[in-house]
N, C-alpha and C positions, 0 to 999 in steps of 0.2 A: 394457646397459640398452636398452630399447625406446624409440625416439623416436616420440612421438605427433604426428599432424598433423590439423588440423581442416579440414573442407570449406571451401574459399574462399567458396563461395556462402552457406553458413551464416554465416560470419564477416561477410560483407558485409551480410546481412540483419540480423544482430545490431547492427552498427554503425549502420545506418539507423534501427532501432527505438530505440536508445539516444539518438540525436540528436533524435528527436521529443520525448522526455521523456514525463512522465505528466501528463495533464490534471488540473487542481486538483480537480475533482469526483471523479475516480477515486482520486486520492491520499487525499482525505478519506474515501471509502468504505473504502479499505484500512486507514486509521488506525483508524476505528471498529471494523472487523472485528478488527484486531489487539488493541485494548484489550478488546473483548468476549471474545475468546479467552483473554486473560491473567487476567481476573478469576476468582475462585473460583466453582465450581459452586454453592456455598452462598450466594453473593451474590445480592441481589435487584435489582441494578442492571440497567437496561434499555438497549436500544440507543438509545432516544429520549433517556434521561438522559445517556448518553455524548455524543450529538450536541449536547445543550444545553450541557454543560460545555465541550466543544470550541469551540462558538460563542462562549461567554462569554470563553474564554481567547484566542481568535483574532480576536475582534470581527467575526465572520462570522455572518450569519443562519442559523438551524438548517435 
């Protein structure tokens, strides 16, 4: 069996990036994008409506 090794510099960069976390605004945009991608193409839900519903459920301004 072949043993795989990752580049130490890459691993270091990934660890640093993971430690930074995702800013709340970026996480929210990703959440909206994920939901929009998950709804049916036949749905008439809009990005703005998804943001409204999220704001209501999270008590965060749209």
